[in-house]
N, C-alpha and C positions, 0 to 999 in steps of 0.2 A: 441543590443549587439550581438557580434559574439562569436564563440567558438574558441579561439586562442590557440597557443602553450602554453601560460602561464596557461590558464584554464586546458588544458590537463595535464600539469605538476603537477598542484595542485590536480587534480583527482588521479593521480598516488600516490602522497603523502598520500592522504586520504585513498586509498585502502591499502597501506602499513600499515597505522595506524589501519584500521579495522582488517587486518589479524594478526598483531603482538600484538596489545594492547587490542583489543576487542574479540579476539579468533573467528573471523568469518572464517570458514574453507571451506565453499561452494564456490569453484572457479568460478562456473557459476554466482553466485550472485555478486562476486567481479568483474568479467569481465563486467557485465552489469553496475554496478556503475561506472566503469572506462570509459564506453562509453557514459553514459547519462549526458548531460550538465546541471547540477543542477542549475547553475546561471541563466539559461534562464527561469526557473520557478519562479524566485524571482524578486522583484522590484530591479531596477538598483542600488539603494542605498546600497543594501546588496551584490553586486557583488564581492567585494574584500574578503568577509567572507564566500562565498557560500560553500567552501570546508573545512570549519572547522566543527567539530562535534557539531553543534548547530541547534536548532530550530529557525525559523523566522516567524514573522507574515505575513499572506497573506490576501486575500480578505475575507469579511464576518466575521471578527474577529476570523478566524481560524488560524492554524499554519501548516507549513511544518515540518515534524518530523525530528529529528536528523538522519543523515545518518546511524549511528550505529543502530538505531531503525528500520529503513527501511531494513537494511541488516539482522538484527536478525529475524524480522517477515518473510521476504522472505525466508531465510534459513530454518525456521521452516516448511514452506509449502512443502519443498522438491520438487520443481518445476521440471517437466520433459517437454521436447519439446512437443508442441501441447497439453499440459494440458489445460483443459477448466476451467478457473479461474473466479469466481465471486468476484469482489472487491466492498465492501461497503464503500463509501466515496472517490470519485475521487480526491477531493481537488484540488490543483493546477495542478495535473497530474503527479507529479514526480514519485510516487510509481507505477502508471500505466505504465509509460514509462520504468521503470526497468523491470516490468513483460513482457511487449511486447518485449523488447530487449532480454529477455531470451527465446523468441519464444513461449511464452504462448498465448493461445487464450483468450483474456481478455474481460469480460463483466462487465462494471463498472457503478455504480449509484452514483449520487450526489444530495443532497437535497437543496443545496444553488444555486440559479439560477446564481449569479455572478460567482461562481466557475465553475459551469457547462459550462458556456459560455467561460470563460477564458481558461479552459483546452481544450475545443473543438478547439478553435483557435490555441492554442499552438501545439496540435497534428497535425493540418494541416500544420503549419509552419515547423515542424520537420519531416514530412512524417511518422508519427506514426499512426497506424490504429488499434484501438480496434475493436474487432468483433462486439461489440454493446456498445453504450454509451447512458445513460438514465438520465433524470432529474426526480427524484422520491424519494419515501420513501424506504430507505434501509432496514427497518424492514421487508418489504414484499418480499425482494429478487427479483428474476426474474423467477418465476415458469414456464413461457413459454419456457425458455431455459434450465431448469433443466433436468437431474441432472448435477452437476458440479464435476470435479475432486478435486478442491481446492476452498476454500472460505477464503477471507481475509477481516477482518473488521478493518478499520484504525481509528476507534473512540471508546471511552470507553463506554461499556454498563453496566448499573447497574444490569440488569436482562438479562439472556441468551435468545436471540431471537431464540426460538425453530423452527420457520418457516424456518430459514436458514439451520438448521440441516436436515430438511426434504428434502432440495434441494441438499444434498450432496450424491454422489455415495457411495455405500458400498466400503470400502477401501480408501475413500477420507478423506481429512484433512481440518479442519477449524481452523484458528488462529484468536483469538479475545481477546482484553483487557477487563477483567471483574472486576467490583467493583465500589465503590463509586467515586464521581467526583474528589476528591482530590488525589486518587491513585487507579490504577487498576493492576491486576495481568495478565500478558500476558499468555494466556491459549491456549493449542492446543487440539482439539477434533479429534479423529480418529474414523471413523464409521466402526465398526467391523461387524455389521449386521443391519438389518432394525430397531432393537430396542436396540442395544448395542453400546455404545460409550466408548472409552478409553479417559481419561482426564489427561493431563499433565500441570504443571505450571512452568513458566520460569522467575519469578522475577517481581518486582514492576516497574511500569511505570506510566506516567501521560499523558493522551490523552484528546483531546476535547471530550465532551459527545456525545453519539449517541442519536439522537432525532427523534421522529416520524414526519410524514408528510413532507411537503416541505416548503421552504421559498423563495418567489419571491422577 
């Protein structure tokens, strides 16, 4: 698959939709979504629908999130250039690509080997370079590279993974879907001091579950 003028036109329509209908106001997020070829992260059978606001199945019985969800999560992080961002759940790599396109320094972890390998290959093809990409357990984070300015968890956690909060800088933000498998609340934590966190909630979503360990 190539990135044609038709694809670029569809991305522009998607961005207009996100701005006008979904109230995404972060122009840096919208500019990144306008640049990243989402159809290249999907199976070719979904190519014609890649710029609709829909989730699609990917490898390992996972899904690529709705573009509106990607936009909302990313906007909540309030990304600044060269922010050091830990992403839990690389998936097919689309969200990672959006963060890299925003000039964030991305450290990303994926527990599904098929998805880790797929995203790694896709990043090479598109000349996208995460600062670090790992096959491993997202619950553990990446303490070697901590602290992080921002942490994004792209899967739903029933219990707050406190180890990740410890890896956040004071003043940093973590966005994570929290709750039972059938529905999670998109939640943002801002680290006010080493022991104090501000918690905000931004509505109900449905994500694939966050799981321990790795799956070969």
